[in-house]
N, C-alpha and C positions, 0 to 999 in steps of 0.2 A: 447418296447416303440414305439409308432407310430410316423411317420414322423411329424405329426401335433403336437404331444406332445413335441417332440424334438425341433421343431421350436419355440413353445411357451416357453420352458425352455431357449432356446438361447436368445429369445427376453427379457425375464425377467432378465437374466444375463447382457445383454448389457444395458438394461434400468437402472439397479442398478449401474452398472459401471459408466454410464454417470451421474447419480444423485450424486454419491460419488465424482466424479471429479469436478462437478459444486460446490458442497459444499466446498471442499478444496480450490477451486479457490476463492469462495466468502469469505472464512475466511481469505485468504491471502490478498485480496483486503481490507477487513475491518481492518486488522492489519496494513497495510500500511497507510490507511487513518487515523487511530488513531495515528500512530507515526507522520505523517505529521502535524496533528492538535496539537500534543504535542510540536512539534518544533515551530509552529506558536505561541503558548501560551508562550513559553519561550522567543521568540524574542519580543513579544508584552510586556511582563513584563520588559524586559531589555531596549527596545528602543522605546516603546510607539506606534509608527506608523510603520506599515509594508506596503510598496508599493503594490498595487493590483497585478501588474505583478509578483512580487516576490512571493506573496501568491499563485497565480495560478501555478507557477512553482513548488513550494513545494508540493502542493496538487496533482500535476500530476505525482509525482515520485512514482513508484510502487516497486522499488528495496529496499527491507528491509535492506540489508547491507549498501547501500548508505544512507538510512534514519537514520540508527544507527550512522553512522559517522557524519552526519549533526546534529543530536541531540546533540552529544558531542560538536561539534564545536559551536553550538548555545550558549553554556555556556561560551566558551573561546574567541569568537571573540570580537574585540574592538568596532565594529560599524556594522550597518546594511549593509553598503556598503562593508565592509570586508566579511561579510557572503555572500552577493550577488556575490561577486567575486569568492568565493569558489565553488559556484554552476556551474560556467562556466568552 
């Protein structure tokens, strides 16, 4: 195999690796965004009004494990203030 062909094969490998990484990253971001929106829906159904700063904080969380815990807490908290305090 010529050096040019080897370089091309290496380029294709690197390119595909980057594409796959970006795809997984995008899926994780989408999953986190969906979970955050689910939390907001739960809170809205329970407490009607969600303060804008709180909404922005929730939408900014990318840690799926933390979002899972917050999703459970959204069902159990007694007030939106209690939920807000749990974020801190």
